[in-house]
C-alpha positions as CSV (number, residue, x, y, z in Angstrom):
1,M,-10.4,5.5,-62.9
2,V,-10.3,1.7,-63.3
3,A,-6.6,1.8,-62.6
4,F,-7.2,3.7,-59.4
5,H,-9.5,1.0,-58.0
6,D,-7.5,-2.0,-59.3
7,T,-5.7,-3.8,-56.4
8,R,-3.2,-5.2,-58.8
9,V,-2.2,-1.8,-60.0
10,I,-1.7,-0.5,-56.5
11,L,0.4,-3.5,-55.5
12,C,2.4,-3.3,-58.7
13,V,3.2,0.4,-58.1
14,A,4.1,-0.3,-54.5
15,F,6.4,-3.2,-55.7
16,A,8.0,-0.8,-58.2
17,I,8.6,1.9,-55.5
18,Y,10.1,-0.6,-53.0
19,T,12.3,-2.3,-55.7
20,L,13.7,1.1,-57.0
21,W,14.2,2.2,-53.4
22,F,16.1,-0.9,-52.6
23,I,18.3,-0.7,-55.7
24,G,19.0,3.0,-55.1
25,Y,20.0,2.3,-51.5
26,A,22.0,-0.8,-52.4
27,P,22.1,-2.1,-48.8
28,W,24.4,-5.0,-49.7
29,H,27.2,-2.5,-50.3
30,N,29.3,-2.2,-47.1
31,E,26.3,-3.5,-45.2
32,K,27.9,-3.9,-41.8
33,V,29.0,-0.2,-41.5
34,R,25.9,1.3,-43.3
35,L,23.2,-0.8,-41.6
36,V,24.4,-1.5,-38.1
37,G,27.2,0.9,-37.6
38,E,25.9,2.9,-34.6
39,G,22.8,3.9,-32.6
40,D,19.7,1.8,-32.4
41,P,20.6,-0.5,-35.3
42,A,23.9,-1.3,-33.6
43,S,22.0,-2.1,-30.4
44,Y,19.6,-4.5,-32.2
45,H,22.6,-6.1,-33.9
46,L,24.4,-6.5,-30.6
47,V,21.5,-8.2,-28.8
48,A,20.9,-10.5,-31.8
49,K,24.6,-11.6,-31.5
50,V,24.1,-12.2,-27.8
51,M,21.2,-14.5,-28.6
52,M,23.4,-16.4,-31.0
53,G,26.0,-16.8,-28.4
54,S,28.6,-15.0,-30.4
55,P,32.1,-15.0,-28.8
56,S,33.1,-11.7,-30.6
57,I,30.7,-9.3,-28.9
58,Q,33.2,-7.6,-26.6
59,D,35.7,-7.2,-29.6
60,E,33.0,-5.8,-31.9
61,F,31.4,-3.6,-29.2
62,P,34.1,-2.8,-26.6
63,D,32.4,0.2,-25.2
64,S,28.9,-1.2,-24.9
65,D,27.1,-2.1,-21.7
66,V,25.8,-5.4,-23.1
67,G,23.5,-6.2,-20.2
68,L,21.8,-2.9,-20.3
69,E,21.3,-3.2,-24.1
70,I,19.6,-6.5,-23.5
71,A,17.3,-5.0,-20.8
72,N,16.5,-2.1,-23.1
73,R,15.4,-4.0,-26.2
74,P,12.2,-5.9,-26.7
75,I,13.1,-9.4,-27.6
76,G,11.2,-9.8,-30.9
77,Y,13.3,-7.9,-33.4
78,P,16.7,-9.1,-32.2
79,L,15.3,-12.7,-32.3
80,L,14.1,-12.2,-35.8
81,L,17.5,-10.7,-36.8
82,A,19.4,-13.6,-35.1
83,T,17.2,-16.1,-37.0
84,L,18.1,-14.5,-40.3
85,Y,21.8,-14.4,-39.3
86,T,21.7,-18.1,-38.4
87,L,20.0,-19.0,-41.7
88,F,21.8,-16.7,-44.1
89,G,25.0,-15.6,-42.4
90,E,25.6,-12.3,-40.7
91,H,24.1,-10.2,-43.5
92,P,21.8,-7.4,-42.3
93,A,20.8,-6.7,-45.9
94,V,18.7,-9.9,-45.7
95,M,16.6,-8.2,-43.1
96,I,16.0,-5.3,-45.5
97,V,14.7,-7.7,-48.1
98,L,12.4,-9.3,-45.5
99,Q,11.1,-5.9,-44.4
100,M,10.4,-4.8,-48.0
101,G,8.3,-8.0,-48.4
102,L,6.5,-7.5,-45.2
103,S,5.6,-4.0,-46.0
104,L,4.2,-5.0,-49.4
105,L,2.1,-7.6,-47.6
106,G,0.9,-4.8,-45.3
107,C,-0.3,-2.9,-48.4
108,G,-2.5,-5.8,-49.5
109,L,-3.9,-6.2,-45.9
110,V,-4.8,-2.4,-45.8
111,I,-6.8,-2.7,-49.1
112,A,-8.7,-5.7,-47.8
113,A,-9.3,-4.1,-44.4
114,A,-10.4,-0.7,-45.7
115,R,-12.8,-2.4,-48.2
116,R,-14.4,-4.5,-45.4
117,I,-14.6,-1.6,-42.9
118,F,-16.6,0.5,-45.4
119,G,-19.0,-2.3,-46.4
120,G,-17.3,-3.6,-49.5
121,N,-16.6,-0.2,-50.9
122,H,-13.8,-0.6,-53.5
123,T,-13.1,3.1,-53.5
124,A,-12.3,2.9,-49.8
125,G,-10.0,0.0,-50.3
126,A,-8.2,1.8,-53.1
127,I,-7.8,5.0,-51.0
128,G,-6.3,2.9,-48.2
129,G,-4.1,1.1,-50.5
130,W,-2.7,4.2,-52.2
131,L,-2.3,5.9,-48.8
132,Y,0.0,3.0,-47.8
133,A,1.7,2.5,-51.1
134,L,2.8,6.1,-51.5
135,N,3.9,6.7,-48.0
136,P,7.7,7.4,-48.3
137,L,8.4,6.6,-44.7
138,L,7.6,2.9,-45.2
139,P,10.2,2.1,-47.9
140,E,12.5,4.5,-46.0
141,F,12.3,2.5,-42.7
142,A,12.3,-0.8,-44.5
143,C,16.0,0.1,-45.3
144,Y,16.9,0.5,-41.6
145,I,17.7,-2.2,-39.0
146,L,14.9,-1.0,-36.8
147,A,11.6,-2.5,-35.6
148,E,9.4,0.1,-37.3
149,I,8.3,-2.0,-40.4
150,P,7.5,-5.2,-38.5
151,F,5.5,-3.2,-36.0
152,V,3.6,-1.3,-38.7
153,V,2.7,-4.5,-40.5
154,L,1.5,-6.1,-37.3
155,T,-0.7,-3.1,-36.5
156,V,-2.1,-3.3,-40.1
157,L,-2.8,-7.0,-39.3
158,L,-4.7,-5.8,-36.2
159,I,-6.8,-3.5,-38.3
160,Y,-7.6,-6.4,-40.7
161,L,-8.5,-8.8,-37.9
162,L,-10.6,-6.2,-36.2
163,S,-12.4,-5.4,-39.4
164,H,-13.6,-9.0,-39.4
165,L,-14.5,-8.9,-35.7
166,H,-16.7,-5.8,-36.1
167,N,-18.4,-6.8,-39.4
168,G,-20.7,-9.7,-38.8
169,A,-18.6,-12.3,-37.2
170,S,-20.6,-15.1,-35.4
171,S,-20.0,-15.4,-31.6
172,Q,-17.9,-18.6,-32.2
173,K,-15.9,-17.0,-34.9
174,A,-15.4,-13.8,-32.8
175,L,-13.7,-15.9,-30.1
176,W,-11.0,-17.2,-32.6
177,I,-10.6,-13.7,-34.0
178,G,-10.2,-12.4,-30.4
179,L,-7.4,-15.0,-29.9
180,A,-5.7,-13.8,-33.1
181,V,-6.0,-10.2,-32.1
182,G,-4.5,-10.9,-28.8
183,A,-1.6,-12.9,-30.4
184,T,-1.0,-10.0,-32.8
185,V,-0.8,-7.5,-29.9
186,G,1.6,-9.9,-28.2
187,M,3.8,-10.1,-31.2
188,A,3.7,-6.3,-31.7
189,T,4.8,-5.9,-28.1
190,L,7.8,-8.1,-28.8
191,M,8.7,-5.6,-31.4
192,R,8.0,-2.4,-29.5
193,A,7.3,-2.5,-25.7
194,S,5.1,0.6,-26.1
195,M,2.3,-1.7,-27.4
196,L,1.9,-3.5,-24.1
197,Y,-0.3,-1.0,-22.2
198,F,-2.1,0.2,-25.4
199,G,-3.0,-3.5,-25.8
200,I,-5.2,-3.0,-22.7
201,L,-7.0,0.0,-24.3
202,L,-7.4,-1.9,-27.6
203,G,-8.7,-5.0,-25.8
204,V,-11.3,-3.0,-23.9
205,L,-12.6,-1.1,-26.9
206,S,-12.8,-4.2,-29.1
207,I,-14.5,-6.4,-26.6
208,L,-17.1,-3.8,-25.6
209,N,-17.9,-3.2,-29.2
210,A,-17.9,-6.8,-30.5
211,A,-19.9,-8.4,-27.7
212,K,-23.1,-7.2,-26.1
213,L,-23.8,-9.8,-23.4
214,L,-21.7,-10.1,-20.3
215,R,-21.0,-13.8,-20.9
216,E,-19.8,-13.2,-24.4
217,R,-17.6,-10.3,-23.3
218,V,-16.0,-12.5,-20.6
219,R,-15.3,-15.3,-23.1
220,L,-13.9,-12.9,-25.7
221,A,-11.7,-11.3,-23.0
222,L,-10.3,-14.7,-21.9
223,M,-9.4,-15.6,-25.6
224,Y,-7.8,-12.2,-26.1
225,L,-5.7,-12.5,-22.9
226,L,-4.7,-16.0,-23.9
227,G,-3.5,-14.7,-27.3
228,V,-1.4,-12.0,-25.6
229,A,0.0,-14.4,-23.0
230,L,1.2,-16.8,-25.8
231,F,3.9,-14.3,-26.7
232,I,4.4,-12.2,-23.6
233,L,4.5,-14.9,-20.9
234,P,7.5,-16.8,-22.2
235,W,9.4,-13.5,-22.4
236,A,8.4,-12.6,-18.8
237,I,9.3,-16.1,-17.5
238,Y,12.7,-15.9,-19.2
239,N,13.4,-12.6,-17.5
240,R,12.3,-14.0,-14.2
241,L,14.6,-17.0,-14.5
242,H,17.7,-15.0,-15.7
243,Y,17.2,-11.5,-14.1
244,N,14.9,-12.2,-11.2
245,T,12.2,-9.8,-12.5
246,W,8.9,-10.0,-14.3
247,R,9.7,-6.7,-16.0
248,L,9.9,-7.0,-19.8
249,T,12.3,-4.1,-20.6
250,L,13.7,-0.9,-19.3
251,S,13.0,1.0,-22.5
252,G,10.6,3.4,-20.8
253,E,13.1,4.4,-18.1
254,I,15.9,4.7,-20.6
255,H,13.8,6.9,-22.8
256,L,13.0,9.3,-19.9
257,L,16.7,9.2,-18.8
258,H,17.7,10.5,-22.2
259,M,15.2,13.4,-21.6
260,V,16.8,14.2,-18.3
261,V,20.2,14.3,-20.0
262,A,18.9,16.6,-22.7
263,V,17.2,19.1,-20.3
264,S,20.0,19.1,-17.7
265,G,22.9,20.1,-20.0
266,G,23.3,17.5,-22.7
267,E,25.6,14.5,-23.1
268,L,28.3,16.0,-20.8
269,T,25.9,15.4,-17.9
270,R,25.2,11.7,-18.7
271,P,28.3,10.3,-16.8
272,A,27.4,12.3,-13.6
273,L,23.8,11.1,-13.8
274,L,24.8,7.5,-14.2
275,N,27.3,7.8,-11.4
276,E,24.5,9.1,-9.2
277,V,22.5,6.0,-10.0
278,A,25.4,3.8,-9.2
279,Q,25.9,5.5,-5.8
280,L,22.2,5.1,-4.9
281,M,22.4,1.5,-5.7
282,R,25.6,0.9,-3.7
283,Q,23.9,2.6,-0.7
284,D,21.2,0.0,-0.9
285,G,23.5,-2.8,-1.4
286,R,22.7,-3.3,-5.0
287,D,25.3,-4.1,-7.7
288,Y,25.2,-1.5,-10.5
289,Q,27.4,-3.6,-12.8
290,T,25.2,-6.7,-12.9
291,D,21.7,-5.7,-11.6
292,Y,20.6,-4.3,-14.9
293,F,16.8,-4.4,-14.3
294,G,17.4,-3.2,-10.8
295,R,18.7,0.0,-12.3
296,G,15.2,0.9,-13.5
297,E,14.1,1.8,-9.9
298,Y,17.0,4.1,-9.5
299,Y,16.6,5.6,-13.0
300,R,13.1,6.6,-11.9
301,K,14.4,8.3,-8.8
302,V,16.9,10.3,-10.8
303,I,14.3,11.1,-13.4
304,R,11.8,12.4,-10.8
305,K,14.5,14.5,-9.1
306,Y,15.7,16.2,-12.3
307,S,12.3,16.5,-13.9
308,A,11.2,18.5,-10.9
309,E,14.3,20.6,-11.0
310,Y,14.0,21.4,-14.7
311,F,10.2,21.2,-14.8
312,P,9.6,24.2,-17.2
313,R,12.2,22.8,-19.7
314,V,10.7,19.3,-19.4
315,I,7.2,20.7,-20.3
316,Q,8.6,22.6,-23.2
317,R,10.3,19.5,-24.6
318,F,7.1,17.5,-24.2
319,F,5.2,20.0,-26.2
320,E,7.9,20.2,-28.8
321,G,7.9,16.4,-29.0
322,M,4.1,16.2,-29.5
323,W,4.3,19.0,-32.2
324,N,7.1,17.1,-34.1
325,F,5.2,13.8,-33.7
326,W,2.4,15.1,-36.0
327,W,3.7,17.9,-37.9
328,G,7.3,16.8,-38.6
329,R,7.6,15.6,-42.2
330,G,10.7,13.6,-41.5
331,A,13.9,13.1,-43.5
332,I,14.3,10.7,-46.4
333,L,17.9,9.6,-46.3
334,T,18.3,6.3,-48.1
335,T,17.4,7.4,-51.6
336,P,20.1,8.9,-54.0
337,E,20.8,12.5,-53.1
338,W,19.7,14.0,-56.5
339,F,16.3,12.2,-56.2
340,R,15.5,13.2,-52.6
341,N,16.7,16.8,-53.0
342,S,14.5,17.3,-56.1
343,L,11.4,15.3,-56.8
344,L,11.0,13.3,-53.6
345,S,11.1,16.2,-51.2
346,K,8.3,17.9,-53.1
347,L,6.2,14.8,-53.3
348,W,6.7,14.0,-49.6
349,L,5.6,17.5,-48.6
350,R,2.4,17.1,-50.7
351,Y,1.7,13.6,-49.4
352,H,2.1,14.7,-45.7
353,M,-0.3,17.7,-46.3
354,V,-2.9,15.6,-48.0
355,Y,-2.7,13.0,-45.2
356,L,-3.2,15.6,-42.5
357,L,-6.0,17.2,-44.5
358,F,-8.0,14.0,-44.9
359,L,-7.2,13.0,-41.3
360,C,-8.7,16.2,-40.0
361,L,-11.8,15.8,-42.3
362,G,-12.2,12.3,-41.1
363,L,-12.2,13.5,-37.5
364,L,-14.8,16.2,-38.4
365,G,-17.1,14.0,-40.5
366,W,-16.8,10.6,-39.0
367,K,-20.3,10.8,-37.2
368,S,-21.8,10.4,-40.7
369,F,-20.4,6.9,-40.9
370,G,-22.8,5.4,-38.2
371,A,-21.9,2.1,-36.7
372,Q,-18.3,2.2,-37.9
373,R,-17.5,4.9,-35.4
374,I,-15.4,2.4,-33.4
375,W,-12.6,3.1,-35.8
376,L,-12.6,6.7,-34.7
377,Y,-12.2,5.5,-31.0
378,Y,-9.3,3.2,-32.0
379,F,-7.5,6.1,-33.7
380,L,-8.1,8.6,-30.8
381,A,-6.9,6.1,-28.3
382,A,-3.7,5.2,-30.4
383,A,-3.0,8.9,-31.2
384,L,-3.3,9.9,-27.5
385,Y,-1.3,7.0,-26.1
386,F,1.5,6.9,-28.6
387,T,1.9,10.7,-28.7
388,L,2.2,10.8,-24.9
389,T,4.5,7.8,-24.7
390,A,6.8,9.3,-27.3
391,G,6.7,12.4,-25.2
392,W,9.7,14.7,-25.3
393,G,11.3,12.5,-28.0
394,G,8.3,12.4,-30.3
395,Y,9.0,12.9,-33.9
396,W,8.0,11.6,-37.3
397,R,9.6,8.2,-36.8
398,Y,7.3,7.3,-33.9
399,R,4.2,8.5,-35.8
400,L,4.4,5.2,-37.7
401,Q,3.0,3.6,-34.5
402,V,-0.3,5.4,-35.2
403,F,-0.3,5.1,-39.0
404,A,-2.4,1.8,-39.3
405,F,-5.0,3.1,-36.8
406,S,-5.3,6.4,-38.8
407,I,-6.0,4.7,-42.1
408,P,-9.8,4.2,-41.6
409,V,-10.1,7.8,-40.4
410,V,-8.1,9.1,-43.4
411,V,-10.2,7.1,-45.8
412,A,-13.4,8.4,-44.2
413,G,-12.0,11.9,-44.7
414,A,-11.1,11.3,-48.3
415,I,-14.6,9.9,-49.0
416,W,-16.3,12.8,-47.3
417,F,-14.0,15.2,-49.3
418,G,-15.1,13.5,-52.5
419,Q,-18.7,13.8,-51.6
420,I,-18.3,17.6,-50.8
421,V,-16.6,18.2,-54.1
422,Q,-19.3,16.2,-56.0
423,C,-22.1,18.1,-54.3
424,A,-20.4,21.4,-55.1
425,I,-20.0,20.4,-58.8
426,Q,-23.7,19.3,-59.0
427,S,-24.9,22.6,-57.4
428,R,-22.8,24.6,-59.8
429,N,-24.2,22.7,-62.8
430,R,-27.8,23.3,-61.8
């Protein structure tokens, strides 16, 4: 059992998993085609090249609506990608290396946070560390040019900071932690815009729990908002100067527009829907070709119209999405085929079932953990918010947004499960 509790063992196992995964996928081989060939990775790559002022964008992406891609993507991940391209050349595989390193850092933060949340309990830290280290979705998405891993690591950092905020921080220290929490929320929003409004829920919950006096709550709220503004405000000002809007992205409208396409007949209907948006804009004297953020208002009109027309189908897709969000195991595609079709698929099924079991036990037995119940509220808020915002398109990939917030609850469930088993053994031996 010593090895189970040893942080070094957990991190070494995690390092071995990520290293073998990286070697098996070999992202340096034909990296442009494999890593940024199409879909969301190609979109992030395109926006990164726009940030670099690349002259070859239209040649590389002749069919892309470049302005709309910029309006769709939060600025953080393309900016990180563009920075790596500037430093190391246009090699997407470098981002894979960075994401692997960030995810390993996240494992260490989880161990430290879980240990602190449960009053220095090394077993809790070990459970949290193994939960993170053995999750196949983390090395899987570290191999994609997607914002999932930076976002997960930032949410893990949030858990780590909040564990300090809620465990005996002085009022002065709490202010600086509040600033750091706000800054982390701001950085996470740069990675995924879905974090923006959840940041309000997170701020309210943390401030009400960390401070009792009104004056302390006001000061903590101001520091938290300052931290958020450090990252969000420059982005908003940039959009105001270049696009005449304070909006950050159109990702929400575009996500729902994809839903309308799906329920109204599939991809064959997309040109007609976009043409309808263009006609509505022309009627109001707006330029469809250049007013990218202006399209958002008209996307919403089309979304409302067709959501009402196909309402039963929309509701069905939302329920399907929410089911897949939690129960979908996901697909592991970046490991060698022989490995994922034999050992890995079986291990992943077992991991997912154990995760859900301990999560349910944590929800049932959390009241026995007293003052630490705030972590239950964080998880419930995150689960509800991210499940609903994923909506019709909810599936296993988006569940990673909730993963960090679920860790304290899963750890609590595992500890409770261990106590139940121990009591059962003791009763049997009497």
